[in-house]
C-alpha positions in Angstrom: -35.2 -24.8 8.5 -33.7 -22.6 5.8 -29.9 -22.6 5.3 -28.2 -19.4 6.1 -26.8 -17.7 3.0 -23.3 -16.4 3.4 -21.7 -13.8 1.2 -18.7 -15.0 -0.8 -15.5 -13.8 0.8 -11.7 -14.1 0.3 -8.8 -14.2 2.8 -6.9 -11.1 1.7 -3.5 -9.6 2.2 -1.3 -6.9 0.6 2.1 -8.1 -0.5 5.0 -7.7 -2.9 5.9 -10.4 -5.4 9.5 -11.5 -6.1 11.5 -11.6 -9.3 11.8 -14.9 -11.1 15.5 -15.0 -10.3 14.9 -14.6 -6.5 12.1 -17.2 -6.7 14.6 -19.6 -8.3 17.3 -19.1 -5.7 14.9 -19.4 -2.8 13.5 -22.6 -4.4 16.9 -24.1 -4.6 17.7 -23.1 -1.0 14.4 -24.6 0.2 15.1 -27.9 -1.7 18.5 -28.1 0.1 16.8 -27.5 3.5 14.2 -30.1 2.7 17.0 -32.6 2.0 18.8 -31.6 5.2 15.8 -31.8 7.4 14.0 -34.7 5.7 13.5 -36.6 8.9 11.5 -33.7 10.5 7.8 -33.1 10.0 8.2 -29.6 8.6 5.5 -27.9 6.5 7.2 -26.4 3.5 5.6 -23.4 1.7 5.0 -24.2 -2.0 7.6 -22.3 -4.0 5.0 -20.4 -6.1 3.6 -18.9 -2.8 6.7 -17.0 -1.9 6.0 -13.3 -1.3 6.7 -10.4 1.1 3.6 -9.5 3.1 3.0 -5.9 3.8 -0.3 -6.2 5.7 -2.5 -9.1 6.5 -6.2 -8.2 6.3 -8.1 -11.5 6.7 -11.5 -12.4 5.4 -13.4 -9.8 3.5 -16.5 -9.9 1.4 -15.8 -10.4 -2.3 -17.5 -7.1 -3.1 -14.9 -5.3 -0.9 -12.1 -5.9 -3.4 -12.7 -2.7 -5.4 -12.7 -0.6 -2.2 -9.6 -2.3 -1.0 -7.9 -1.7 -4.3 -8.8 2.0 -4.1 -7.3 2.3 -0.6 -4.1 0.6 -1.7 -3.8 2.8 -4.9 -4.3 6.0 -2.9 -1.8 4.8 -0.3 1.0 4.1 -2.7 0.5 7.2 -4.7 3.9 9.1 -4.8 5.9 6.0 -4.0 8.5 5.1 -6.7 9.9 1.7 -7.7 12.7 0.4 -5.4 14.7 -2.8 -4.8 14.3 -5.3 -2.0 17.4 -6.8 -0.4 16.9 -10.4 0.7 19.5 -12.2 2.9 20.1 -15.6 4.4 17.6 -18.1 5.5 17.2 -17.7 9.3 15.0 -19.0 12.1 12.1 -16.7 13.0 11.1 -14.8 15.0 14.7 -14.0 16.0 13.9 -12.5 19.4 12.0 -15.5 20.7 13.5 -18.6 22.3 11.1 -20.9 20.3 11.4 -20.4 16.6 8.5 -21.4 14.4 9.6 -20.6 10.9 12.4 -20.8 8.3 12.4 -17.4 6.5 14.4 -15.5 4.1 15.5 -12.4 5.9 14.5 -9.1 4.2 16.4 -5.9 5.0 14.0 -3.2 6.3 15.3 -0.3 4.2 13.6 3.1 4.1 11.5 2.7 1.0 10.0 -0.6 2.3 9.5 0.7 5.8 7.7 3.8 4.6 5.6 1.9 2.1 4.5 -0.7 4.6 3.7 1.9 7.3 1.7 4.0 4.9 -0.4 1.1 3.6 -1.1 -0.2 7.2 -2.1 3.3 8.4 -4.4 3.8 5.4 -6.0 0.4 5.8 -6.7 1.1 9.5 -8.1 4.5 8.6 -10.4 2.8 6.1 -11.7 0.5 8.8 -9.8 -2.6 8.2 -8.7 -4.5 11.4 -5.0 -4.8 11.1 -2.8 -6.5 13.8 -0.8 -3.9 15.7 2.7 -5.4 15.9 6.2 -4.3 14.7 6.8 -5.0 11.0 9.6 -7.6 10.5 9.9 -8.3 6.8 10.5 -11.9 5.8 9.6 -14.5 3.2 8.3 -17.6 4.8 10.0 -20.8 3.5 8.7 -23.3 6.0 6.7 -23.8 9.3 8.6 -25.9 11.8 5.5 -27.1 13.7 6.8 -28.5 17.0 10.3 -29.2 15.6 13.4 -27.7 17.2 16.2 -26.6 14.9 19.3 -24.8 16.0 20.6 -21.7 14.3 23.9 -23.5 14.0 22.2 -26.1 11.7 21.6 -23.4 9.0 24.3 -22.7 6.5 25.0 -19.0 6.3 26.1 -17.9 2.9 26.3 -14.2 3.7 24.5 -13.7 0.4 22.2 -11.0 -0.8 19.5 -11.2 -3.4 17.9 -8.2 -5.0 14.3 -8.1 -6.2 12.9 -5.0 -8.0 9.5 -3.7 -6.7 7.3 -2.0 -9.2 3.8 -3.1 -8.0 2.0 -3.7 -4.8 -0.5 -6.6 -5.0 -3.7 -7.7 -3.3 -3.5 -11.4 -2.8 -6.1 -13.9 -1.8 -5.3 -17.2 0.0 -7.4 -20.4 -0.2 -6.9 -24.1 0.0 -6.9 -26.5 -3.0 -6.7 -30.2 -2.1 -5.4 -29.3 1.3 -2.6 -27.1 0.0 -2.6 -23.3 0.5 -2.6 -21.3 -2.8 -1.9 -17.6 -2.9 -3.1 -15.7 -6.0 -2.8 -12.1 -7.0 -6.3 -10.6 -7.5 -5.3 -7.0 -8.1 -2.0 -5.2 -8.9 -1.3 -1.6 -8.2 1.7 0.0 -9.9 4.2 2.2 -8.2 5.4 5.4 -9.9 8.6 5.2 -12.0 11.4 7.7 -11.3 11.8 10.2 -14.1 
């Protein structure tokens, strides 16, 4: 019996990267949480994987990358660079009794909201199957698994971090030695204000 040949594919998503300064602060906050909750079986996101997802696409054939890049580039045409505002580490999702994640909260300001909505609409129009759910921007720090953590256990600093956005990236996600690795495969620049 012949083995079925499968076309190479990637697990793709469209996201924003974060500035080095923001990555460093989030890394330090994660390390503090890891010490605080060392007795719990929490799955911590590798620091280099921090990003802000705009739209999760899922598995696509490798040959689809060029088409996906074309859709994203057309979608972001006319959008100018802006700044993300990132707040405290919170439990997520905030409106559910059982929380499954530690996340860095991201403020849904108008430039981010419009960019994300346009990209998702254009991906759907291009035939990509995108989950239909409200967009709640966040940066995943850890998955709690079955652990219960109370909101009162998190230290609120009332801080804000700012990360400039000048590119939208197409990422791929895969496992290496059992660890998830996210890599940028294409970068699409935003327009600069004149």
